[in-house]
Structure formats: C-alpha cells, structure tokens
Steps between C-alpha positions, in 0.01 A plus 500: 500500500759446234786255492557129525402249765824344624480154651797364692499123542277289279567143625277290269309798357167493686494867604677590177214348301232679703682834493579467129131468416418804713780698331376397156146613580626829643736567209805487729839342451633246748865439583573168671831462684616153598824302499314189376762320714323530835614701799853643521756409765411667831528484879143371524411249767182404311593479133776344294666615182301381199166459679186627323644442155274517200676484165459779248329260258263374771398850609447616140288192429287562810450867415414406141239248619351682799583866438611720213857528368429813293580761770784301662872564475726258693824604672703185556760494775537578869360840598852621584584452130179620332363794700788729397428426133129585520423769244149624579473829682151460645353218705130471579530223760761278669398141578755303704513132589871481578521312835839641601629826645789513249260455210272775634799736529565456127137506381400809697773706331233584241286681758606852386336425162171393662208739454452668842128412490578129472669256731683175562325167549703233679415133541718462811273666756290386793237685706747542789725708271244782525395593854288800600582686181874430528721284281710267713856489371737226610807472274548134419629302200148358465309829519437747218336772709811693612636546146159627386476745791860614453441567129189707572690710755802542269268624224333752733170311511307470824418129511165356602415133479225250553440127487262397223449124495687169475862613530457830319578841640479841334735796547432853375595863545272631776471845337446403136433127482152372430385240757401157373146374531504238771353159410238481778248745345533326164442159657192630685367648176560170320316308774210748491467461124500118510 
C-alpha cells in the first residue's frame, strides 16, 4: 500500500509515538492532525471544549522521546480548518481518536483518498457497536460511527466493521478491504511461546 498514515487526534502523543515508529520502520510518512487546543465546541453531553489538550511542544517532545519524528508532519488546527488543505493524494490508513461526531465528520472527508484495501481505525468504539456482523449506527454528538458509515456509503464503499480491543473498532470496504488480524490469536501464540 502506498500513501501516508493519517492520525486524527493526538492528545499527549502516545499513539502518535507508537505509530510514528511503525511508519519509520515501514518507510511510510505520517500526517498528524490536531488542534493542540483540545476538543472544539460541540453539542456533546460528555465532553467540554478544550478537553484532551496536549500542546504542540508536548506532543513533539513525547514523539521525539518515545517514537520517531522523522516520518511525521503535523497539521495544526481544528480538522475543519486543516483537512481541506491536505495535499497528499493517497492515504494508506486513517487512525481516528476524535471523540466527537462533528470532528469525525471533518476527519472522514479524506476517505476518498484512502486505499480501498485499507480501512479506518477508531478509538471510540465498544463491542456493542458491532452486533451479528452489523454496525450499529446511532447519530449522536458523542458518537463517531454514523459519520464513518455515511462517508463509506457516499464514496460507494460497502462498509464492514468489527470491534478489535480496548475502545478500537475497524471499518473497511467489504469488497476490497483487507481484514485486520484480531488480537486473540496473537495473544494465544504469545502465551504458547512463553
């Protein structure tokens, strides 16, 4: 797959650091989108404007110490301001930790540039969001699933999704997308080797 890994929402830079090291080792570029001012104003009942703020300097320092800055390009500002300015034509993976429906609407605008074999990882998912092979959509200011599903449909992609672990879900094109390896077999293999 060619293209950049695009991460939306870096908070303090933990996932950014981990993903930056993976990108460096794979010879990929990484584009990190964050306001560095916390969450935007929204109709959320759970979150307030400014929550989850990690400063640009703090995130860079954490990526420098725990990851690799070489493949990383930062896009500072709210997604509504920065997504339209994004200049790369191909995306290898979308990684979202955006918390809010309005933020997901802006971030997922890059879906048409995503390699059809790849997919979207979102950190706002729970097991109950994926039932009997179906993705459960419930439009809500605190849910990112509907904007993701709507973007897949608008781009002519047949969406399939699954819960992975923690709060992470994965969405892909059912016809062309490559499924992710679920963590359970890897954990069993690890236990067997120890």
